[in-house]
C-alpha positions in Angstrom: 14.2 34.8 -18.8 12.2 32.9 -21.2 12.4 29.1 -20.8 12.5 26.9 -23.8 9.5 24.7 -24.5 10.1 21.2 -23.3 10.0 18.8 -26.2 8.4 15.6 -25.0 8.6 12.7 -27.3 6.4 9.6 -26.7 7.8 6.3 -28.1 4.9 4.0 -28.9 1.2 4.4 -29.0 -1.4 2.0 -27.6 -3.1 2.7 -24.3 0.0 4.0 -22.5 1.2 6.3 -25.3 -2.2 8.0 -26.0 -3.0 8.1 -22.3 0.3 10.0 -21.7 -0.1 12.3 -24.7 -3.8 13.1 -24.0 -3.0 14.0 -20.3 0.2 16.0 -21.0 -1.3 17.9 -24.0 -4.6 18.7 -22.3 -2.8 19.8 -18.9 0.3 21.6 -20.2 -1.2 23.2 -23.4 1.5 25.4 -25.2 3.9 25.0 -22.3 5.4 22.0 -23.9 5.4 20.3 -27.3 4.3 16.6 -27.6 5.3 14.3 -30.4 4.2 10.5 -30.5 6.0 8.1 -32.6 4.2 4.8 -33.5 3.9 2.4 -36.2 0.8 0.8 -37.7 2.8 -2.2 -38.3 3.4 -2.9 -34.7 0.5 -4.4 -32.9 -0.3 -3.5 -29.2 -1.1 -5.9 -26.5 -4.7 -4.5 -26.3 -6.2 -6.8 -23.7 -6.5 -4.4 -20.9 -10.3 -4.4 -20.7 -11.1 -4.3 -17.0 -10.2 -1.2 -14.9 -10.5 0.2 -11.3 -12.2 3.3 -10.0 -9.2 5.8 -10.2 -9.9 5.8 -14.1 -13.2 7.6 -13.4 -11.1 10.5 -11.9 -8.5 10.5 -14.5 -11.2 11.0 -17.2 -12.6 13.8 -15.1 -9.3 15.6 -14.8 -9.1 15.6 -18.5 -12.6 17.0 -18.8 -13.9 13.9 -20.7 -17.7 13.4 -20.9 -18.3 10.0 -19.5 -21.2 9.0 -21.6 -19.2 10.0 -24.8 -16.2 8.1 -23.5 -18.2 4.9 -22.8 -20.1 5.1 -26.1 -16.8 5.2 -27.9 -15.0 2.4 -26.1 -18.3 0.2 -25.9 -17.9 0.2 -22.0 -19.9 -1.1 -19.3 -19.8 -0.4 -15.7 -17.9 -2.5 -13.2 -18.6 -2.7 -9.5 -15.8 -5.4 -8.8 -14.4 -8.8 -9.3 -16.2 -12.2 -8.7 -13.6 -14.8 -7.7 -14.5 -18.5 -8.5 -12.5 -21.4 -7.0 -9.7 -19.4 -5.4 -10.1 -20.4 -1.7 -11.2 -23.8 -2.9 -13.0 -25.4 -5.7 -16.7 -24.6 -5.8 -16.2 -21.5 -3.5 -16.7 -17.9 -4.7 -16.3 -14.4 -3.2 -16.7 -11.0 -4.5 -14.1 -8.1 -4.3 -16.3 -4.9 -4.6 -15.3 -1.4 -5.0 -17.7 -0.2 -2.3 -17.5 0.5 1.3 -18.9 -2.2 3.5 -21.1 -1.1 6.5 -20.2 2.0 8.5 -16.8 2.4 10.1 -16.0 4.0 13.4 -13.0 6.3 13.6 -11.4 3.8 15.9 -12.0 0.6 14.0 -13.5 -0.6 10.6 -16.9 -2.1 10.2 -15.6 -5.6 10.1 -15.1 -5.4 13.8 -18.6 -4.8 14.6 -19.7 -7.6 12.1 -17.2 -10.0 13.8 -18.6 -9.2 17.2 -22.0 -9.6 15.8 -21.3 -13.1 14.8 -20.5 -13.9 18.5 -24.0 -12.6 19.4 -25.8 -14.8 16.8 -25.8 -12.6 13.7 -25.4 -15.0 10.8 -25.8 -12.6 7.8 -22.9 -12.5 5.4 -20.5 -9.6 5.4 -21.5 -9.2 1.7 -25.0 -8.0 2.7 -23.6 -4.9 4.1 -22.0 -3.6 0.9 -24.4 -1.8 -1.7 -22.0 -2.1 -4.6 -21.6 -5.8 -4.1 -25.3 -6.6 -3.7 -26.0 -4.5 -6.7 -23.4 -6.2 -8.7 -24.8 -9.8 -7.9 -28.2 -8.6 -8.8 -27.0 -7.2 -12.2 -28.0 -3.6 -11.3 -26.4 -0.2 -11.6 -27.1 3.5 -11.5 -25.2 6.7 -10.6 -26.3 7.9 -7.2 -26.2 11.4 -5.8 -23.0 12.8 -4.2 -21.0 10.1 -6.1 -22.7 7.5 -4.1 -21.7 4.6 -6.2 -18.0 3.3 -6.4 -17.4 2.0 -9.9 -15.0 1.5 -12.8 -15.4 0.5 -16.4 -15.1 -2.6 -18.5 -13.9 -1.2 -21.9 -12.2 -1.9 -25.2 -8.7 -0.6 -24.7 -8.0 -0.4 -28.4 -11.0 1.9 -28.8 -9.9 3.9 -25.7 -6.6 4.5 -27.4 -8.4 5.7 -30.5 -10.6 8.0 -28.5 -7.7 9.5 -26.6 -5.7 9.9 -29.8 -8.3 12.1 -31.3 -8.4 14.1 -28.1 -4.6 14.4 -28.0 -4.3 15.4 -31.6 -6.9 18.0 -31.0 -4.9 19.5 -28.2 -1.7 19.8 -30.4 0.0 16.4 -30.1 1.9 15.6 -33.4 1.8 11.9 -34.4 4.6 10.5 -36.4 4.2 7.2 -38.2 7.4 5.0 -38.3 9.3 2.3 -36.7 12.1 3.2 -34.2 15.2 1.7 -35.7 17.8 3.2 -33.3 17.9 5.3 -30.2 20.6 7.9 -30.4 22.4 8.8 -27.1 24.2 12.0 -26.5 27.9 11.1 -26.3 28.7 13.5 -23.4 25.7 13.2 -21.1 24.4 9.7 -21.9 20.9 11.1 -22.3 18.7 10.1 -25.2 19.2 12.7 -28.0 16.9 11.5 -30.5 14.9 8.6 -32.0 16.1 7.4 -35.5 13.2 6.2 -37.5 13.1 4.0 -40.7 14.3 6.0 -43.4 16.8 7.8 -41.3 14.2 10.4 -39.9 15.3 11.9 -36.7 13.0 12.9 -33.8 14.8 14.9 -31.2 13.5 15.7 -27.8 14.3 16.8 -24.3 12.3 14.2 -22.3 11.3 10.8 -23.7 8.5 8.6 -22.4 9.0 4.9 -23.2 5.6 3.4 -24.1 7.0 0.6 -26.3 5.6 -2.2 -24.2 7.4 -5.3 -23.2 10.2 -4.4 -25.7 11.1 -1.4 -23.6 13.3 -0.1 -26.5 14.4 3.1 -24.6 14.6 2.4 -20.9 16.1 -1.2 -21.3 17.2 -1.4 -25.0 19.3 1.9 -24.9 19.7 2.8 -21.2 19.9 -0.8 -19.7 17.8 -0.1 -16.6 17.7 -3.6 -15.5 14.8 -5.6 -14.2 13.6 -7.3 -11.0 11.8 -10.5 -11.7 9.0 -11.4 -9.3 8.0 -14.7 -10.9 8.9 -16.6 -7.6 5.9 -14.8 -6.0 3.6 -14.6 -9.0 4.4 -17.6 -11.1 1.9 -17.3 -14.0 3.9 -16.2 -17.2 1.6 -16.8 -20.1 -1.8 -15.8 -21.3 -4.3 -16.3 -24.2 -6.9 -13.9 -25.0 -9.8 -14.0 -27.5 -13.3 -12.5 -27.9 -16.8 -13.9 -28.0 -20.2 -12.4 -28.5 -22.4 -11.5 -25.6 -24.8 -14.4 -25.0 -26.7 -12.6 -22.2 -26.9 -8.9 -21.0 -23.5 -7.7 -19.7 -23.1 -7.8 -15.9 -21.5 -5.0 -13.9 -18.4 -7.1 -12.8 -15.5 -9.0 -14.2 -15.1 -12.7 -13.4 -11.7 -14.3 -12.3 -12.0 -18.2 -12.3 -9.2 -20.1 -10.9 -8.1 -23.4 -12.4 -5.4 -25.9 -11.6 -2.5 -23.9 -13.2 -3.8 -20.3 -13.0 -7.1 -18.5 -13.7 -9.4 -17.3 -16.5 -11.1 -14.0 -17.0 -14.4 -13.0 -18.5 -15.1 -9.3 -19.1 -18.4 -8.4 -20.7 -18.5 -5.3 -22.8 -21.5 -3.6 -24.8 -20.7 -5.4 -28.0 -18.8 -8.5 -27.0 -17.1 -10.3 -24.1 -13.3 -10.5 -23.5 -11.9 -13.9 -22.3 -8.5 -15.0 -21.4 -6.6 -17.7 -19.7 -3.7 -16.8 -17.4 -1.4 -19.8 -16.6 2.0 -21.0 -15.5 3.8 -22.8 -18.5 5.5 -25.0 -16.1 2.4 -26.7 -15.3 0.2 -26.2 -18.4 1.3 -26.4 -22.1 0.1 -23.8 -24.7 -2.0 -26.3 -26.5 -3.6 -27.5 -23.4 -4.1 -23.9 -22.3 -6.0 -23.0 -25.5 -8.1 -26.2 -25.4 -9.1 -25.3 -21.9 -9.9 -21.8 -22.7 -12.1 -22.7 -25.7 -13.8 -25.3 -23.7 -14.9 -22.6 -21.1 -16.0 -19.7 -23.2 -19.7 -18.8 -24.1 -20.6 -18.4 -27.7 -18.6 -18.7 -30.8 -15.0 -17.4 -31.0 -14.7 -14.0 -32.9 -11.0 -13.6 -33.0 -7.8 -15.5 -33.4 -6.2 -16.4 -30.0 -3.6 -13.8 -28.9 -0.7 -15.7 -27.2 1.3 -13.6 -24.7 4.3 -14.4 -22.6 5.3 -12.1 -19.8 7.6 -11.9 -16.8 6.1 -10.3 -13.7 8.3 -7.7 -12.2 9.5 -4.0 -12.6 12.2 -2.2 -14.2 14.9 -1.3 -11.7 15.0 2.4 -12.9 11.6 4.0 -13.8 13.0 7.4 -14.7 16.7 7.2 -16.0 18.3 10.1 -17.3 15.7 11.9 -19.5 13.8 8.8 -20.2 10.6 7.7 -18.1 9.2 4.2 -18.6 5.3 4.1 -18.8 3.1 0.9 -18.9 4.5 -2.3 -19.8 8.0 -0.9 -20.5 8.3 -0.1 -16.7 7.1 -3.6 -15.6 4.2 -5.9 -15.6 1.7 -6.9 -12.7 -0.4 -9.7 -13.9 -4.1 -8.7 -14.8 -5.8 -10.3 -11.8 -6.8 -7.1 -10.0 -7.1 -5.0 -13.4 -4.1 -2.7 -12.3 -2.4 -2.3 -15.8 -4.2 0.8 -16.9 -4.0 2.2 -13.5 -0.3 2.0 -13.2 -0.2 3.9 -16.6 -2.4 6.6 -15.2 -0.5 6.8 -12.0 3.0 7.2 -13.9 1.5 9.7 -16.3 0.0 12.0 -13.6 3.1 11.6 -11.4 5.3 12.7 -14.5 3.2 15.7 -14.9 3.5 16.7 -11.4 7.2 16.4 -11.6 7.7 17.8 -15.1 10.8 20.0 -15.0 11.2 23.6 -16.2 14.7 22.8 -17.5 16.7 19.6 -16.9 15.2 17.0 -14.7 16.0 17.4 -11.0 17.9 14.5 -9.4 15.6 14.8 -6.4 12.6 14.8 -8.5 13.8 11.6 -10.3 14.4 10.0 -6.9 11.1 10.9 -5.5 9.3 9.7 -8.7 11.2 6.2 -8.5 10.5 5.8 -4.8 6.8 6.5 -5.3 6.6 4.3 -8.4 8.3 1.5 -6.4 5.8 1.8 -3.5 3.0 1.6 -6.0 4.3 -1.6 -7.4 5.2 -3.1 -4.3 1.8 -2.6 -2.7 -0.1 -4.0 -5.8 2.5 -7.0 -5.8 1.6 -8.0 -2.2 -2.1 -7.7 -2.9 -1.7 -10.0 -5.9 0.4 -12.5 -4.0 -2.3 -12.7 -1.4 -4.8 -14.4 -3.9 -2.3 -17.2 -4.4 -0.8 -17.6 -1.1 -4.0 -17.6 1.1 -5.8 -20.6 -0.3 -7.0 -24.1 0.9 -6.3 -25.5 -2.6 -3.8 -28.3 -2.7 -5.3 -30.1 -5.7 -2.4 -29.5 -8.1 1.4 -28.9 -8.1 0.7 -25.2 -9.0 -1.5 -24.6 -6.0 0.9 -26.6 -3.7 3.7 -24.3 -4.9 1.7 -21.2 -4.3 0.7 -22.3 -0.9 4.2 -23.2 0.1 6.1 -20.2 -1.2 7.9 -17.8 1.1 6.1 -14.4 0.8 7.4 -10.8 1.3 7.7 -9.6 5.1 5.3 -6.8 4.2 2.5 -9.2 3.2 3.1 -11.5 6.0 2.8 -8.7 8.4 -0.6 -7.7 6.8 -2.0 -11.1 6.9 -0.9 -12.1 10.2 -2.2 -8.7 11.8 -5.5 -9.3 10.2 -5.6 -13.0 11.4 -4.8 -12.0 15.1 -6.7 -8.7 15.4 -9.0 -8.1 12.3 -7.1 -4.8 11.7 -5.8 -3.5 8.2 -3.8 -0.3 7.9 -3.5 1.5 4.6 -0.2 3.2 4.1 1.0 6.2 1.9 -2.0 6.5 -0.4 -2.0 2.8 -1.0 -4.2 1.8 -3.9 -6.2 -0.9 -2.2 -8.4 0.4 0.7 -9.0 -1.4 4.0 -12.2 -2.9 2.7 -10.5 -4.5 -0.3 -8.0 -6.2 1.9 -10.7 -7.3 4.3 -12.9 -8.7 1.5 -10.1 -10.6 -0.2 -8.6 -11.9 2.9 -11.9 -13.2 4.2 -12.7 -14.4 0.7 -9.5 -16.4 0.6 -10.1 -18.0 4.0 -8.2 -15.9 6.5 -10.5 -15.6 9.6 -9.6 -13.0 12.3 -9.4 -14.5 15.7 -10.2 -11.2 17.6 -11.7 -7.8 16.9 -11.5 -4.2 18.4 -13.1 -4.0 21.9 -15.1 -0.8 20.8 -17.4 -3.2 19.0 -18.4 -4.6 22.5 -19.6 -1.1 23.6 -23.0 -1.7 22.0 -25.6 -3.5 23.7 -27.3 -6.4 21.9 -30.4 -4.1 20.9 -27.9 -1.4 19.8 -25.9 -3.9 17.6 -29.1 -5.4 16.3 -30.3 -2.0 15.2 -27.0 -1.0 13.6 -26.6 -4.1 11.5 -30.3 -4.3 10.6 -30.4 -0.6 9.6 -27.3 -1.0 7.3 -28.7 -4.1 5.6 -32.0 -2.6 5.2 -30.4 0.5 3.6 -28.5 -1.5 1.2 -31.4 -3.7 0.2 -33.8 -0.6 -0.2 -31.2 1.1 -2.4 -30.5 -1.8 -4.6 -34.1 -2.6 -5.0 -34.6 0.8 -6.5 -31.8 0.5 -9.0 -32.5 -0.4 -12.7 -30.9 -3.4 -14.5 -27.3 -2.6 -15.5 -27.8 -3.4 -19.3 -30.9 -1.1 -19.4 -29.1 1.8 -17.7 -26.1 1.4 -20.1 -28.4 1.4 -23.1 -30.0 4.7 -21.9 -26.9 6.4 -20.6 -24.3 5.5 -23.2 -25.6 2.8 -25.6 -23.2 2.5 -28.4 -23.6 1.4 -32.2 -22.0 -2.0 -32.1 -21.0 -1.4 -35.8 -18.4 1.1 -34.5 -16.5 -1.8 -32.9 -15.3 -3.2 -36.0 
């Protein structure tokens, strides 16, 4: 029997909508029809500028030429995040995307490094990670065999524009208009159609809610419910603005803690993205803006974009024939640059579970369980930055230090503190080395390590540690400056950014 073509309707554009449209249209071809509804009159959040390495694979899956994509989005490379003032004021550490040292199958490299410290080795853990050393030296290059782990710093508005062109080329139909009403089927309770201004009716079989914080479909029409995680992640406000580059862009994002939250600085080819994230309970809007304006480099190019948010997730991510994608499904604050990643994960997961006819109840349950696990694991990693700190200099940081945390995170922290071990579960986003770097960076010192590290003699340990440090130093010494590499590889015409 010939199955009917699935009519997929995407409500909302922006990064979420056009990532979904581009991926579905390119992957499924004529097996589905894709219609995207958006209004030029409705703005998008548009501040998701810092990404993590899985986006590299997402673009490859879609056959996107990297240099073309980076040129179109004014992108730079990103090797990690520099954290200032998180453990305590004046302290900094780096969370890199690379591997540190060389692991043994029985134990991670941190165990050998920890044992080395008892044998008189004083070199920093940082010295054993090529991406970290390269980032701090302002260097970058692609290495053979995908030898560099990296992500991008990009203009998300330009990324959406780039994906729109691609999606429309693959058959996506864009409809301009505001969604005035969501029509439900009176018998099944499914979404039957979107009613646009002028009473236009867009019917579909499956609907993706990419309407951002408004969540017009998943919440407004279907009432999925929301789990608020503010008691663990207390920041609820942000201000974003742009400044010109006053120096060559570096291959990393900065996250600078202050007494009521933190500030980001993200260098692109044509400008720098800046933002202040804060808890409105401890800092007023006017004070926050004044603080941000006092800590940016160069003149301000844009009007401040004021955002309010609630960290947490929608209780249902796929309800009836509607799937939440992006901010409509929940919000993890931008500290570890996971917003675009969560869009990517939900889109690819949806494609894998795309039904031939009506959605399977089992597929929906599996989708929701996997989405929940993604969000819980990211939630715990974010909470770690606030909980594990020596800061007690403000009411905000005292609240963070004193708060109860999920058992899943407490287990991870105490396991590392007691044994130096980290276990990655169920395709968890953040790898062992990410947890190690952040936990040690935030001041959690392991009290023990794996006995396999003691198997090496002092001479063998000296040779191992020295060899790794030398390999890192030699590799970084040969790398070009990041800004020079970007100019050669994907240098953009800054006039396109207007």
